[in-house]
Residue frames as qw, qx, qy, qz and C-alpha x, y, z in Angstrom:
[[0.878, -0.170, -0.443, -0.062, -8.94, -1.13, -14.31],
 [0.479, -0.772, 0.343, -0.240, -7.77, -1.51, -10.77],
 [0.377, 0.447, -0.800, 0.136, -4.71, -3.53, -9.85],
 [0.415, -0.138, 0.733, -0.521, -6.75, -4.91, -6.99],
 [0.737, -0.558, 0.326, -0.196, -7.37, -7.81, -6.20],
 [0.840, 0.445, -0.309, 0.014, -4.53, -9.37, -8.15],
 [0.398, 0.408, -0.665, 0.483, -1.92, -9.40, -5.40],
 [0.602, -0.467, -0.639, 0.102, -2.61, -11.05, -2.02],
 [0.307, -0.129, -0.364, 0.870, -1.11, -8.04, -0.18],
 [0.237, -0.230, -0.196, -0.923, -4.06, -5.99, -1.42],
 [0.592, -0.418, -0.655, -0.213, -6.27, -8.38, 0.48],
 [0.555, -0.439, -0.491, 0.508, -4.85, -7.02, 3.73],
 [0.178, -0.158, -0.045, 0.970, -4.41, -3.32, 2.87],
 [0.239, 0.681, 0.620, -0.307, -7.79, -1.60, 3.07],
 [0.353, 0.444, 0.421, 0.708, -8.65, 0.35, -0.06],
 [0.013, 0.020, -0.147, 0.989, -9.49, 4.05, 0.09],
 [0.314, 0.374, 0.618, -0.617, -12.95, 5.14, 1.09],
 [0.457, 0.464, -0.214, -0.728, -13.81, 5.92, -2.55],
 [0.284, 0.211, -0.885, -0.302, -13.60, 2.22, -3.48],
 [0.825, -0.230, -0.235, -0.460, -16.16, -0.48, -3.21],
 [0.222, -0.525, 0.754, -0.327, -15.23, -2.44, -0.06],
 [0.900, -0.023, 0.169, -0.400, -17.43, -5.47, -0.68],
 [0.869, 0.368, -0.315, 0.101, -14.91, -7.42, -2.71],
 [0.217, 0.585, -0.602, 0.499, -12.09, -6.34, -0.37],
 [0.592, -0.395, 0.451, -0.539, -13.99, -7.57, 2.69],
 [0.980, 0.090, 0.011, -0.176, -14.45, -10.98, 1.14],
 [0.730, 0.468, -0.387, 0.313, -10.78, -11.28, 0.17],
 [0.085, -0.612, 0.540, -0.572, -9.67, -9.91, 3.53],
 [0.805, -0.278, 0.321, -0.415, -11.75, -12.57, 5.31],
 [0.941, 0.291, -0.170, 0.037, -10.23, -15.18, 3.02],
 [0.468, 0.576, -0.484, 0.464, -6.71, -14.01, 3.78],
 [0.255, -0.540, 0.517, -0.613, -7.26, -13.68, 7.53],
 [0.710, -0.197, 0.473, -0.483, -9.23, -16.83, 8.16],
 [0.931, 0.231, 0.212, -0.185, -8.77, -19.39, 5.37],
 [0.498, 0.695, -0.517, 0.043, -5.20, -19.27, 4.08],
 [0.887, -0.118, -0.355, 0.271, -2.86, -22.04, 5.20],
 [0.542, -0.793, -0.039, 0.275, -0.84, -20.95, 8.24],
 [0.625, -0.192, 0.301, 0.694, 2.45, -20.74, 6.28],
 [0.271, 0.543, 0.442, 0.661, 0.87, -18.62, 3.54],
 [0.272, -0.906, -0.288, -0.150, -0.72, -16.31, 6.08],
 [0.617, -0.631, 0.072, 0.465, 2.58, -15.85, 7.91],
 [0.525, 0.096, 0.393, 0.749, 4.35, -15.09, 4.63],
 [0.068, 0.737, 0.449, 0.501, 1.67, -12.60, 3.73],
 [0.447, -0.870, -0.173, 0.114, 1.99, -10.92, 7.15],
 [0.626, -0.347, 0.213, 0.665, 5.76, -10.59, 6.58],
 [0.339, 0.394, 0.436, 0.734, 5.13, -8.89, 3.26],
 [0.192, -0.869, -0.376, -0.258, 2.60, -6.55, 4.91],
 [0.551, -0.753, -0.037, 0.357, 5.05, -5.54, 7.64],
 [0.557, -0.094, 0.335, 0.754, 7.80, -4.93, 5.07],
 [0.147, 0.638, 0.474, 0.589, 5.42, -2.80, 2.96],
 [0.329, -0.903, -0.271, -0.057, 4.34, -0.73, 6.02],
 [0.624, -0.545, 0.102, 0.551, 7.96, -0.24, 7.10],
 [0.462, 0.149, 0.413, 0.771, 8.94, 0.96, 3.60],
 [0.010, -0.769, -0.431, -0.473, 5.98, 3.34, 3.32],
 [0.477, -0.839, -0.165, 0.202, 6.79, 4.77, 6.76],
 [0.588, -0.299, 0.233, 0.715, 10.36, 5.41, 5.61],
 [0.278, 0.438, 0.471, 0.713, 9.06, 7.14, 2.49],
 [0.216, -0.857, -0.407, -0.231, 6.58, 9.24, 4.43],
 [0.543, -0.758, -0.012, 0.362, 9.35, 10.36, 6.75],
 [0.608, -0.237, 0.346, 0.674, 12.25, 10.64, 4.32],
 [0.356, 0.539, 0.489, 0.587, 10.77, 12.25, 1.21],
 [0.116, -0.954, -0.240, -0.139, 9.49, 15.38, 3.03],
 [0.559, -0.677, 0.163, 0.450, 12.93, 15.84, 4.61],
 [0.530, 0.041, 0.487, 0.693, 14.55, 15.78, 1.17],
 [0.183, 0.711, 0.511, 0.446, 11.86, 18.05, -0.24],
 [0.318, -0.870, -0.187, 0.328, 12.55, 20.69, 2.37],
 [0.376, -0.517, 0.374, 0.672, 15.74, 21.45, 0.46],
 [0.409, 0.351, 0.682, 0.494, 14.03, 21.20, -2.96],
 [0.053, 0.363, 0.019, -0.930, 13.32, 24.51, -4.69],
 [0.221, -0.077, -0.697, -0.678, 11.07, 23.03, -7.38],
 [0.469, 0.025, 0.425, -0.774, 7.50, 23.55, -6.18],
 [0.749, 0.170, -0.392, -0.507, 6.09, 21.22, -8.85],
 [0.502, 0.143, -0.839, 0.156, 7.92, 18.28, -7.28],
 [0.090, -0.003, 0.690, -0.719, 6.55, 19.20, -3.84],
 [0.605, 0.137, 0.055, -0.782, 3.01, 19.53, -5.27],
 [0.698, 0.184, -0.624, -0.300, 3.26, 16.13, -6.97],
 [0.305, 0.095, -0.865, 0.388, 4.44, 14.44, -3.81],
 [0.318, 0.029, 0.463, -0.827, 1.54, 16.00, -1.90],
 [0.722, 0.168, -0.155, -0.653, -0.86, 14.25, -4.32],
 [0.410, 0.203, -0.889, -0.027, 0.65, 10.76, -3.90],
 [0.759, -0.349, 0.037, -0.549, -1.91, 8.53, -2.19],
 [0.570, -0.353, 0.723, -0.168, -1.54, 5.37, -0.16],
 [0.859, 0.356, 0.351, -0.109, -2.97, 3.49, -3.13],
 [0.505, 0.806, -0.305, 0.037, -0.24, 4.99, -5.37],
 [0.167, -0.662, 0.712, -0.164, 2.41, 3.83, -2.92],
 [0.760, -0.064, 0.623, -0.174, 0.94, 0.33, -2.74],
 [0.808, 0.575, 0.116, -0.054, 0.82, 0.03, -6.50],
 [0.316, 0.828, -0.449, 0.113, 4.37, 1.33, -6.83],
 [0.408, -0.533, 0.717, -0.189, 5.71, -0.90, -4.10],
 [0.842, 0.124, 0.506, -0.137, 4.11, -3.99, -5.66],
 [0.751, 0.644, 0.098, 0.102, 5.56, -3.06, -9.05],
 [0.054, -0.906, 0.419, 0.019, 8.96, -1.82, -7.85]]
């Protein structure tokens, strides 16, 4: 079972190509066009914070892994998807 669409942030973060986009498109339209202004602004703040944190991870983890000798850890990080990061961020 997918964690989508249970958190409003997922309404703004496009799912991977392998997912059905029909439900997401409906929820994205709802979030972008029909939420009260204050709720939309709050959701945009959460989206910006999420993107900032993911950018830091994408930059920082590879720098740390350069010094890591365990290839399994490097292989596992290489398999982490954007969807994994979103789920982890929402549950962190």
